[in-house]
N, C-alpha and C positions, 0 to 999 in steps of 0.2 A: 504494500500500500504506500502510495506517495505521501510525502510530508504534507501536512495541512489539509489532507483530504477530508471532506465533510461526509458524515454518515447520518442516516435517518433513525429517529427514535419513534417506535410505534407502540400503541396500546390498544388492545381490543380490535385489531384489524384496521386501525386508522393511524395515520401519521400524526404524532403530537408535534414534532418539530425536527430541526436538524441541529447537529452539534459538530463543531470543528475544533481543531487544536493546532496552535502555532508553536512548533517546537523551538523556534529561535527566540520568540518573545515569552515562552512559557505561559501562554494564556489560552483558555478555552472560550468558545463562543457558543451561545445557544439562541435559536430563534424559533418561536412557535409557528406552526403552520396556520395561516390565516383562516383556513376552513375549519380547523379544530377550534379556534377561538370563537368563530362565528356561531358554532353550534351551542355555545354557552352552557355546556354540560361538563361534568367532571371538573368543576372549578377547584376542588381541593385535592386534585391528583398529586400536585406538588405544593404542599401548604406553605413551605418556607424556601428561602434562598432564590429560587427561580420565580421571578415576578410574572404575573399574567399580563403581558404586554406584547404587541406585535413587533416591538423594536428588538434589535440584536442586543443580547446581554453578554457582557464580558466578565470573565472570572479569572482572577490572578492570585487569589488568596488561598487556594486549596492545593498548594504544592505539598510534596512529601509522599511517603509510602501509602498512606491510607487513601487519599483521593487522587493522587497522581495528576493534579492540575485540573481535574474535571469537576463539574458541579456534583456535590455529594450524593444526590439521589440517582445520578447516572453512575458514579463510581461504585455505588452499592452493588452493581452487577458484575464488577471485576472479580477475578479469582482472589482468594486469600492465600495464606501461607502455603498450605499443602497444594492448592491448585497451581500456584506459581512454580513450585518445585516440579510438578508434572509437566507444566507448560515448557519450562526451561529444558527438561530432559528430552521432550519430544522435538523441540526446535533443534537441539544438538544432534539428534538422530537424523534430522532432515537437513543438516548442515546450515542451520540458521542461527543467528546470534540474538538472544533475547534483548540485548542492549540496543538493538536496532529496531525493536518492535515498539511502536508508539501505543499509548493507551487506547487510541481509537482503533488500531489494528487488533488489539486484544478484544475490544468490544465486538469487532467484526467476527472474531472467532467464537465469541459467546453467541452471537446471532440470535436464534430463537431458543437457545438451550439454557438460558439463564434462570436462576431462581426468581420467583415472582412472575410478573406479567409483561414487563418491558421487553421489547425485541429491537434488534439493531440490524439495519440493512445498508448496503449490500452485505449479506452474511457470507462468511467463508464456507464453502461446501466441505462437509466432512462425511465420509461414507459411514453407513450404519450397519451394525451386525445384528442378526435376527435374535440371537439368544446369548446368554452369558453364563459363566460358571464362577461362583464367588470364590471357590478355592483357587482357581487359576488366577483370577484377578488379584487375590491376596498375595500370591507368590510374586507377581509382577510388581506390586506396590512395595513389597519388602526390598526388592532390588532397586527400585526407584529411590527409596529413602536412604540407600547406602551411598552417602555423599563422597566417600573416599575412593569410589571406583568409577571409572568412566563408563559411558553408555556401551561402548564396544566391549569393554571388559566384562560388563554385566551380562552380555549376551542378549540384550534387549533389541528387538527389531522395531521398525517403524509401525508395524501393524499392532503389536502388543502395547506400545506406548500410545498409539492413537486411541485404542480402546479405553485405557485409563484416562486419557485426556478428555474423552467424551463423557465418561462417567463421573470423573472426580474434580474437574476444574471449576464447575459452577457452584458446588457446595462450599460454603464458607468455613473458616476455622483452621486450626493448626493440625489437628489429628487427621489421619487418612480416612477418607469417606467416599462413598460412591452413591449415585442416584440410580435406583432400579425400579422398574414397574413389574408387579407380579399379577398375572392373570387370575382373576377371582375364582375361576372354575378349574382351569388346568394346572395352575401353579407355575406356569412357565415364566421365567425371568427374562425380561428384555431391558435393554439400555433405557434408562429413565430420562434421558436428556430431551427427547422429542415426543415420547408417548404421552398423550393426554386423552384419556378415555375413562368412562365410568366402568368399563369392563376390567379395569386394572386397579389394584392398590398401589399407590406411588410412595415408595420408601426412600428415606435417606438412611444408608447403612454405614455405621462406624465399624471399620474393620479391625479385627484383633491381629496385630502384626508383631507384637512384642511379648510373646509368651515367655521368652527367656528372662524377662524382667522379674519374674517371680509371682505375678498375680495378674488377673484380668481387669484392666481399667473399664472395659465394656460391661463387665458384671457389676462393678461398683456403680456405674451410671444407671444400669437397670434397677438396682436396689434403690437408688435415690429416686428414680421415676416412680416406683411402687409406693414409696413413703410419701412423696409429694402428692400423688393422687389421693392418698388417705387423708390429707389435710386440705382437700378441696382446691389444690392448685391445678389450673387447667393445663392439660398436656394432651398431645395427640397420642392415640393408641400405639404402644410400642411392644416389641418382643425380642427375644434372643433367637438368633439363627445358629443352628449347630452348637448351641451352648457356648458360643464364643463371640459372635458378632451382634452388636446392638442395632436394631432396626426400628425406626420411628416413622409413622405416616407423615407425609408432608402437608403442612397447612396451606402451602401455596398452590396445591393441586387438589381441588375439591369439586365434586359433582361434574367431573369431566371438563372443568374449566381452569384456566390459569387465574390465580388471585394476585392482585397487585399488593406488594408488601414493601416496607421500608424499615430498616433498623433505626434506632434512635440516632445513631451517628449519621446515617445516610439522609435522614429527614432534615436534620438541623445543621450539619456541617461541623458538629463537635467531633474532634478527632479522638477516637477512643483510646489512643495510645498516650494522650496528654492528660495530665491530672487536673488542669485548671477547671475544666467544665464537667469532669467525670464525677458527678455527685448524684445521690439519690434524690436530693431536693430538686435538682434540675430536671431529673426524669419525671418527678411528680408534677412539677410546673408545666412541663411539656404535655403531660396527660391532661391536665386541667385546661391548658390553652387549646388542645385539640377537641375539647368538650366531650371527653370520654365519660360514659355513665359512671355513677358512683360505684357500681359493682366492679368496674375495671380498676378504679382507684384502690378499692379494698383488696382486689387481686394482686395489684402491684405491691401492696403492703405485705401480703402473705409471702410473696416471693422474696422481698427484701428480708423479712424475718427468717425465712427458710435458709437463705444464703448465709446469713450471719450465724444462725444456730448450727447449721450443718457444715460450716466452714468451707463454703464454696466461694473462694476469694477471686475467682476469675469471672466476676459478674460485671463485665464491661459493657459499654454502650452498644456494641454490636450484638450482644446477647439479649437485647430487648427489642422486639419487633412489633410493628403496628400493621394491621391488615385493613385494606380499603374496601368499603362497601359501595360499589359503583352505582347501585340502584338509589341509595340514599345520599351519595356523595359525602360520606363521613368515614371517620376512622375509628377502629377499636383496637384494643390490646390483643395481640396474637397469642396463641398458646405458648406456654413456657418451653424452653429447651436448654440443653447444656447445663442441666442441674446435676452436679457431681462433685466429688472431691478431686480437685484438679491437679494436686501435687503427687509426686511419687511417694507413696506411703512407706517405702523402704529406705528413704533418704532423710537426713536431718537438715533442716533449714534454719539458719540463724535468725532471720527476720523475714516475715511474709506480710506484705501490705495488701490490703483489699483494693481491687481495681476502682471501685466506686466508694467515695467517702460518704459518711453519715455524720451530720452535725460537725463537719470539718475534720473528722477523724477517719483514718484508714486502719488503725490498730486499736486494740483495747476498747472496742465498742461495747457499750453497756445497755441495759434495759432502758435507762433514762434517755439514751440517744434515740432509740427506736420510738419511745413515747413522744419525744420532741417532734419527730417527723409526723407522727399520727395527729398531734395537736395542730401542727401547721396546715394539714390538709384534711382535717375534719374526718378522720378515719374512726368509725364506730367500733367500740369494744376491742381496742388494740391489745389490752391485757389478756383477753380471752383468746385472741389469735395467737399471741406469743406462747401462752400456756399450752394450746393445742399442738403447736409445732414442737415445743420442748418435750411434751409427752411422747411425741412420735419418735424421738431419738431411741426409745426403748426397742423399736422395731429393727433397728439396724443390725445388732448382733445376731438376732434370730435369723433374719434373712441372709446375712453374710455367711453364717455357718451352713445354712441350707444350700448355698452356692459354693461351698468348699473353699472360701477365701482363707488364706493362711491366718493363723491366730495373731501373729505380730502385725499383720496389715489391719485386721479388725481392731486390735488394741490401739494402734497408732491413730487411725481415723477417728475412733470413738473418743480418744483423748483430746481431739481438737474441737469437739462439740461445745458450744456455749450454752450452758443450761441456766444462766442467770440465777 
């Protein structure tokens, strides 16, 4: 793709507008399609940053790894850490240098395959494979993650890397994961990048690739999922595959349709890697400004309480997502995800700070700090919510033992729980 080429951004089979990027000036440009504006619908599709105007809008403040110079709600569609590793390996196998790939070209590779409902044209054509085998995929991923060895030494060919690229680059986050669609009747697994049908269950699968580390992080996440459900935290239905891979239904694929979603970071332009704006108070203010119903505010409080009490310190701004209701042109809180103990339970850490601050604190958070947030945002019965979540910590050891987690892992994680 040539420098400064413009690509189209579409939603629901209509062009929203066009985006360009000037690599020399390090600026991106966005302009709405006049026909989209004339329809006077979906006014809150991009509630912040991009103004609803026919004029060209210039963005120069979003440099860095998170947004790569693009408007945040567009950058939300770019691959995250694991996706970028796969992308880099695939380019190396095809004799291309990732440093020469612009963010717009990456969006062209995302095309129609991205999380959520935004699509980018012209899209790079990527061949499709009819069925997949998770064990085969896992073995390729293990080789991809071996950063010490070159592509040729790993024995990876273009086809195997292309398969992982299709399945794993759109899903966000650092841990290896793939997007898969499972036929509801036959159980056949297909690549989940382009399949959108009510005949399939659409899963995001977190792959277990590090059994040698002594325990399964995927089992820990499944246990956290079961406990979170028990305290009325909304989550998509999840399951374990072959007793080792964690699979959760995608909330951006429902009823045979793509759902428009934005993370808190993508919606606002708050860089999730920077501490200045990474606070629960800001997250609650955003929820209020979006006019979310009070049940969503209470749900947010439950998640904050759960993260603190169960020591989920990786609770950053990209781990909170909002989902768009296009019929009502309004936003709601999306189901929770990535609720787990994020550290290696077999290692000792001198100091661990929470990604999101509460009452100005990232460590040593107390019951009073949580009550402070409840008072600010009129959360009803916060003490009862906290008591319910604290009581649920008793479930962890029982569930962990039933999944054969090592005793020292259970002891370590349980010792990190905050019981106030």
